N, C-alpha and C positions, 0 to 999 in steps of 0.2 A: 831454209825459207826465211823470208823477211816479212814482218807484220808492221804496218804503219797505222797510227791512229791520230786524228787531229786534236788540237786544243779546242776548247769550247768556252763560250760565255753563256751563263745560265741566269734564269729569273727574268732578265731584261726589264727590270722595273717591277711591274705589277704581277708578272707571271710566276709567282713564288712556287718553286718546286715543279713547274710544269713546262715553262718555255725555255728554249735554248737555241744556239746556233753554233756552227762549226767554223773554225778559223784555220787558215792555211799555215799552221805551225805544228809540226808533227813530231811525235815520239815514235821511234822505230826500234824493233828488236830483231836481231839476226841470230838464227839458231842453226848450228851445224853439229853433226855427230862428233864425239870426242872420247878419249880414253878415260876421262874423269870429268865431273861437273865443274865448270868454272864460270865466273861472272866478271864481265868487264863493263864498266859504265863510262861513257864518254859524254861530256856536257853536264847538264844539271844533275847534281847529286854525286858527281864523280869523286868528290873528296869525303863523302859520308861513309864511314865504316858501318854505320847502321844499315844503310841501303844495300851495301855490298854483302854484308854478313847475314842479314835477315831479309832476303829479298821477297817482297810481297808477290811479285810476278811468279817466281818459281813455286812458292807455296800454293798459289791458285792453280797454276799449270799442273802440278803433280796431283793435287787434290781432285781436280776435274778429270784428269785421265783415270785415276783410280776409282773414285766414288761415283762419278756420273757416267763415264764412258766404259767403265769396267775393264780397264787395261792396266796391268801391272808391268810396266816397261822396265827392263833392266838396262836400257840404253842410256848412256851418259851424253850430255850435250855441253857445248860451249855457248853461253848466252852473251851477246854483245848488245848493250843498250845504247842507242843514240838519242839522248834526251835533250829536247829543245824547249819543252813546256816548263815555264817557271813553277817551282813547287810551292804549295800552300799560298797561292796568290789568286785563287778563284778562277783559274783557267783550265780546270779539268784534268790536272796531272794524275790524280788518283783514278779517275774514270778511264784514262788512257791505259793505265796499268791493268785494270780489271778486264777491259775489252780485249786488249792484245793477248793477255794470258789465256782467256777463254778461246779466242780464235786460234791461237797456237795449238792448244790441246786438241781442238776439233780437227785441225789440219793434220796433226801428228797421228791421230787415230783414224784418219781417212774418212771422217764424217763430213758430209757436205756442209760447208760453213754457210749456214743460212743466217742472215743478219738478225731476223726476228727471233730466232732461237737464242742466239748469243745475247741479244738485248734482254730477253726474259731471264736468262741464267745469271746475268749481271746483277739482278735485283738482290741476290744473296749477299752481295758485297756493297752495293750502292742502292739503298732503299727508295731513292727518289729518281725519277727518269729524266730530270731536266738536263743533266750532263751526259748520261750514258746514251740517250737517244740521238743527239746530234753527233756524238763521237762515233756512233755506229752507222748512222744513216746519212750524215752530212746535211748541209743546208740549214734552213730554219725548221725547227720541229716544235710541235705542240703535242704533249703527251698526257695520258691519264692512266691510272691503274684500275683495272677491272678484273675481279676474280683472280687476283695475284698475277696478272699479265699486263705487259705494257702495250698500250694501243697508241700509235703515233701517226700524225699527219705531217707530211714533209713538203717543203717548198724550196726550190732552188733559188739562190740569191744571185741576181744579175751582176755581170762583171763591172758595170759602171759604178757600183757601190764598193766601199772599202771600209775597213775597221781601223781605228787608231786606238791602240791600247796604251794606257798609262799604268806603269808597273812600279809601285813603290818598293823600297828595300824591305819593308816590314812584311813578315809572313803572318798569316792569320789562318788558323785551322777552322774548318766548318763547325766542328763541335764547340769550339770556343766562341765562335761568332753567334751560334744559336742561343747561347746562354744570356745574351743581352736582349733577346726578344721577349715581348709580353706573352703570358700564358693564355690570355684571352683577348679577343678583339671586339670592338663595338659593331653593331649592325651597319652603321654608316661606313666605317672603314672597310668592312667586308664587302659591302655592295660596291664601294668605290673601286676596290681592286678587281672584283669580279667583272665589272663593266669595262674597266680600262684594259684588263688582260684580253677580254673578248674582242674589244675594238682594235687593240694592237695586232692580234692574230689576223683579223679581217684585213687590216691595212697591209700586212705582209703579203697575204695571199692575193690581194688586189693590186699590189705594187703601188699603193697610194702613200708614198714615202713622206709626204709633207704632213700627214696626220700623226706620224710617230712622235713628234715633239711633245704633244700633250697626252697621247695615248700611253706613253711610257712612264707616266707619273705613278707613284706608289705611296701607300700609307701604312704598309705592314712591316717592312724590314729595313729599307735602305738607310734612313736617317739614323736609326739606332746603330747599325753596323758601321756607317761612315764615321761615327764619332771615334772609332778606334784609330782612324787616320784623318784627323780634322782637315788636312789640306785637300781632301777629296771634294769638299764643298766648293772650294775655289776652282778645282779642276772642272767640275760640272758646269759652273757658271761661265768659265772661259770657253769651254767647248760649245755651249749653246750660243754664246755671243759670236763665235767664229763659224757658225754655220752647221754645227752638228745637227743631224736629223733626230738623233736621240742620244742621250748620255746617261748611262746607268752603271751601277755597281756590278762588277762581273762576279757572278756567283755570290759567295759570302765575303769577297774582297781578299786581298787589299787592292787588286787591280780594278781599273775603271775602263768600261767599254764605250767607245764613241763610234757612231755610224755616220758616214758622210758620203756625198758624191765624191768621186775620185779626185776631181779637180780642186776640191776644197781642202784636201789633206795637207798640202805644204804649208799654208798659212797657219793652220792650227798647230801643226807639229813645231814650227819655229817658235810660236808664242809659248807653248807649253814647255819646250826645252829651255827657254829663257827664264821662265818663272820657277820651274822645278828642275834645276840642274842635276839633282841627285836621283831623279826618277828616270826610268827607261821609257822612252816614248817610241812605240813600235807600230809602224803601219803594216797592216796585213790584209791580204785578199781573203775572201771567204772560201771555204772548202765545201764543195757540193758532192764529194765522193764518200766521205766517212771512212770507215774501216777498209783497208786494202791489204790483200795477201799476195805476195810474190814468191814464186817457186823457181 
């Protein structure tokens, strides 16, 4: 079988730990029966001995089969990973591992792979739903946790919109990025983010794209995290000057997400490539499918 999961961009400015969307850049894993377990990594992480030697996917896959699905399989498999999502860049690479491992275990056990079930089981490994929800469901998602379950509303993103990702060389772990955030927020900042996150969600569902420019403003996390890669402040300014409907830190960084009408992509891409020759400037369509399983 083959399991594919898309990249994501989360938070989207004010939607801290709750908003996200899926991008058409996928990590896939192919699993076939074998005489002994083996791991082959193609693409991102292929040169990392740590990833090949202590594979998070296989740990989750085996644990889920044994402890959740009550299957003690003696079957060995060859796992081939086709990794396209940049690692530790705020584009959901870890969520893709978790979702694909859980879906693979369910498929191997003959359990109907219900996306809501997989999404809730993913909370064991990813305690916030902003990445795992779009990775599983596709499209734009707004999610909450209630009684230890994820509840998600989803909206398909139309094809006339496109993302332009700005991907620096610098990796940033989510844990490291959270250490720069304040432990408490003022009432004004909390209300600001609450209102802007609500308004941004409404704008997505109503396809009122022109509202996103100011709806995507944030006072909780972006500026503190962007200081890790100061060039991102200029990335955001240029993007908005060149027609981006919104320009936000992707997850905890270091990547930056820009949403544009498709026809506005070339001019911004050319400008960013000229100013930031060492960054990867990557146009992407949106992914409205989420997790996919092929047999």
